[in-house]
C-alpha positions in Angstrom: 38.1 0.4 -58.9 38.6 -3.2 -58.9 42.1 -4.5 -59.6 43.0 -6.3 -62.8 46.1 -8.3 -63.7 47.6 -7.3 -67.1 49.0 -9.6 -69.7 52.5 -8.6 -68.4 52.0 -11.1 -65.6 54.9 -13.6 -65.3 52.8 -16.2 -63.5 54.9 -16.0 -60.4 51.9 -16.5 -58.1 53.0 -14.0 -55.5 49.7 -12.2 -55.5 47.4 -15.2 -54.9 48.1 -16.0 -51.2 47.9 -12.2 -50.4 44.3 -11.8 -51.3 42.0 -11.7 -48.3 39.0 -12.6 -50.5 40.5 -15.4 -52.5 39.7 -13.4 -55.6 42.9 -14.3 -57.5 43.2 -17.5 -59.5 45.8 -19.0 -61.7 45.0 -18.8 -65.4 42.6 -21.5 -66.6 41.5 -22.4 -63.1 37.8 -22.2 -62.4 36.6 -20.2 -59.4 33.7 -20.3 -56.8 32.2 -17.5 -54.8 32.5 -19.4 -51.6 36.3 -19.9 -51.7 37.8 -17.5 -49.2 34.5 -16.0 -48.2 31.6 -16.8 -45.8 29.1 -17.2 -48.7 27.0 -20.3 -48.1 23.8 -19.6 -50.1 22.9 -18.3 -53.6 24.9 -15.2 -54.4 23.8 -12.4 -56.7 26.7 -11.3 -59.0 26.9 -7.7 -60.1 25.7 -8.6 -63.6 22.4 -9.7 -62.0 23.0 -13.4 -62.3 22.7 -15.7 -59.3 25.2 -18.5 -58.6 25.4 -21.3 -56.0 28.2 -20.8 -53.5 30.2 -23.9 -54.6 29.3 -23.8 -58.3 32.4 -23.7 -60.5 32.6 -20.6 -62.7 34.7 -20.3 -65.9 38.2 -18.9 -65.6 38.3 -15.2 -66.5 41.7 -15.6 -68.1 43.4 -18.8 -69.5 47.1 -17.7 -69.8 47.9 -15.8 -66.6 46.6 -15.1 -63.1 43.4 -13.2 -62.9 41.1 -11.4 -60.4 37.4 -12.2 -60.1 35.9 -8.7 -60.1 32.9 -9.7 -58.0 35.3 -10.8 -55.2 37.8 -7.9 -55.4 37.5 -5.3 -52.7 41.0 -3.7 -53.3 41.6 -5.1 -49.8 39.2 -2.5 -48.3 38.3 -3.6 -44.8 41.5 -5.6 -44.5 44.5 -3.5 -45.5 45.4 0.0 -46.4 46.4 -0.9 -50.0 45.8 -3.7 -52.4 48.1 -6.5 -51.4 48.4 -8.0 -54.8 49.8 -4.8 -56.2 52.1 -4.4 -53.2 53.8 -7.8 -53.8 53.8 -8.0 -57.6 57.3 -8.0 -58.9 56.4 -6.7 -62.3 53.7 -4.2 -61.3 50.9 -5.9 -63.4 48.3 -5.6 -60.7 46.7 -2.3 -61.5 43.4 -0.5 -61.1 40.8 -1.3 -63.8 39.9 1.9 -65.5 36.7 0.3 -66.8 35.5 -0.5 -63.3 35.4 2.6 -61.2 34.2 1.9 -57.7 34.0 4.0 -54.6 35.4 3.1 -51.2 31.8 2.7 -50.0 31.0 0.1 -52.8 34.2 -1.8 -52.0 33.4 -1.9 -48.3 29.9 -3.0 -49.0 31.2 -5.9 -51.1 33.7 -6.8 -48.4 30.8 -6.9 -45.8 28.7 -9.0 -48.2 31.5 -11.5 -48.9 32.4 -11.8 -45.2 29.0 -11.6 -43.4 
């Protein structure tokens, strides 16, 4: 599963610097696939669309921190547990029940993001 941040987020920002993929952004902030990764050419998102590495993408959430699902690996390949959840003071970094992913999928994403 990818991790999501619930609307219980208090916008403390503790999670953001812990993410090895730079998948966490402050609410309302646009994101790029290249930030925190080695991506330097067109990237195919899981929805089938292709984006340029430095092309700004719309924020996933406007009011609180959010995680870009295409960049989340649940810290697989880096740590034993998701670091955002480990440091969250209000336990709002949780597994997304709508996005069930195996360890193999998460490790493949990690390898793709950090080739």
